[in-house]
C-alpha positions in Angstrom: -0.9 -0.3 14.7 2.3 0.0 12.8 2.7 -0.8 9.2 5.5 -0.7 6.7 5.6 2.9 4.7 5.7 2.1 1.2 7.5 3.9 -1.5 4.9 3.5 -4.3 1.8 5.2 -5.9 -1.3 6.1 -3.7 -4.4 4.4 -5.5 -8.0 4.1 -4.6 -9.4 0.9 -6.5 -13.2 1.0 -7.2 -15.0 -2.3 -8.1 -18.5 -2.4 -9.0 -19.3 -5.8 -10.3 -16.6 -6.7 -12.9 -16.0 -2.8 -13.6 -12.7 -1.9 -11.8 -11.1 1.6 -11.9 -7.7 2.6 -10.4 -7.6 6.3 -9.4 -4.6 8.4 -7.9 -5.2 10.8 -5.0 -5.1 13.8 -7.6 -7.8 12.1 -9.5 -5.8 10.6 -12.3 -6.9 7.4 -13.9 -4.3 4.6 -13.9 -6.6 1.6 -14.7 -4.8 0.9 -17.9 -1.4 1.2 -16.5 -1.8 -1.8 -14.1 -3.8 -4.5 -16.0 -2.7 -7.3 -13.6 -4.1 -5.6 -10.9 -7.2 -4.8 -12.3 -7.7 -8.4 -13.5 -6.9 -9.4 -9.9 -9.5 -7.0 -8.4 -12.1 -8.3 -10.8 -11.7 -11.9 -9.4 -12.7 -10.9 -5.9 -15.8 -12.1 -4.5 -17.1 -8.6 -3.5 -19.7 -6.8 -5.8 -19.0 -3.3 -4.6 -15.7 -2.6 -2.9 -13.3 0.5 -2.4 -9.6 -0.3 -1.4 -7.1 2.4 -0.4 -3.4 1.4 -0.8 -0.3 1.7 -2.8 1.0 0.1 -6.0 4.5 -0.9 -5.2 7.3 -2.8 -7.1 9.7 -4.6 -4.7 13.4 -5.6 -5.3 15.0 -8.7 -4.4 15.4 -7.8 -0.8 11.5 -7.1 -0.8 12.1 -3.3 -0.4 9.5 -1.2 -2.5 11.1 0.9 -5.2 9.2 3.8 -6.4 11.4 4.4 -9.4 10.8 0.9 -10.7 7.1 1.7 -11.2 8.3 3.5 -14.4 11.6 2.2 -15.2 13.2 -0.9 -13.8 17.0 -1.1 -14.2 18.3 -3.7 -16.5 19.3 -6.7 -14.8 17.4 -6.2 -11.6 15.2 -8.8 -10.0 11.7 -7.3 -9.3 8.2 -8.1 -8.5 5.4 -6.9 -11.1 3.3 -4.0 -9.7 1.5 -5.0 -6.5 -1.4 -3.4 -5.0 -0.7 -3.1 -1.2 -4.0 -2.4 0.6 -4.1 -0.8 3.8 -7.7 0.3 4.2 -11.3 -0.6 3.0 -13.8 2.3 3.0 -16.4 0.2 1.2 -17.3 -3.4 1.1 -21.0 -3.9 0.1 -21.8 -0.8 2.0 -20.1 2.3 3.5 -17.4 1.6 6.3 -15.9 5.1 6.5 -17.3 5.6 10.0 -16.2 2.2 11.2 -13.0 2.3 13.2 -9.8 1.2 11.5 -9.6 -2.0 13.4 -12.9 -3.2 11.7 -11.8 -1.8 8.3 -8.4 -3.7 8.6 -10.1 -7.0 9.3 -12.2 -6.3 6.1 -8.9 -5.8 4.1 -7.6 -9.2 5.2 -11.0 -10.8 4.8 -11.4 -9.6 1.1 -7.8 -10.2 0.3 -7.7 -13.9 1.8 -6.9 -16.1 -1.1 -6.6 -13.2 -3.7 -4.3 -13.3 -6.4 -0.7 -12.2 -5.8 -1.0 -8.9 -7.1 -3.1 -8.0 -4.2 -1.8 -7.9 -0.6 -2.4 -6.2 2.6 0.5 -3.8 3.6 2.9 -5.5 6.0 1.9 -5.1 9.8 4.8 -4.5 11.9 5.2 -5.4 15.9 2.6 -3.8 18.0 5.5 -2.5 20.1 6.6 0.9 18.5 10.3 0.5 19.2 10.3 -3.1 17.8 8.4 -1.9 14.8 10.9 0.7 14.0 13.8 -1.9 14.6 12.0 -4.0 11.9 12.2 -1.0 9.7 15.8 -0.5 10.3 16.9 -4.1 9.8 14.9 -4.6 6.5 16.0 -1.3 5.0 12.3 0.1 4.4 11.5 3.6 3.9 9.7 3.9 7.2 6.4 3.0 9.0 3.0 4.5 9.6 1.5 4.6 13.0 -2.1 4.4 13.0 -4.9 4.9 15.7 -7.1 1.8 15.5 -10.0 3.6 16.6 -9.8 6.2 13.8 -12.5 6.9 11.0 -11.7 6.8 7.4 -10.7 10.2 6.2 -9.9 11.2 2.6 -6.6 13.0 2.7 -4.2 13.6 5.4 -5.1 12.8 9.0 -3.5 13.2 12.4 -4.4 9.7 13.2 -1.9 8.4 10.7 1.7 9.3 11.3 4.5 8.7 9.0 7.9 8.2 10.0 10.8 8.0 7.7 14.3 6.8 8.4 16.2 9.9 8.7 19.5 8.5 7.0 17.6 8.0 3.8 17.0 10.5 1.1 14.6 10.6 -1.7 16.7 10.9 -5.0 16.3 10.4 -8.6 16.6 6.6 -8.2 14.4 6.5 -5.1 15.3 5.7 -1.5 18.9 5.1 -1.0 21.2 5.3 2.1 22.9 8.7 2.0 26.5 8.7 0.6 25.8 5.5 -1.6 25.4 5.7 -5.4 
């Protein structure tokens, strides 16, 4: 399976009843930073839930912009922070041993009809070359190739491979084509 590679903050969302907590990979609590996402998570029907994803802000062309999470340039059209979900390690029980194809269906089930601040990560074509062409056409950072039979693993995994556009660079203002300012 191929998905858009986002340029955002990796976040785990924990929901237990109406209690919601947003935590980064390094354990920092970001709950107060994203009140719109917290409110949206509280509205989900699930009682106990863990979602894995990235908080992203998108520009007018729907390209995620990491730097805009902190400082949106004046005059630029942008979305509010959106929690883009790519995995569901828990939904009313532990799903980590289930294959990704099952967990991804749970993501789509949980987020069906959810507020706009919660979306599943964009899936790309099942054909890798076509998926890469989508990345190039839209100007996205890259893609993530995932083994649909993989189990949930905290941290990096050989079952999820990130591929970035080679002509992009990470700069002070985020991902921009080389040679442009």
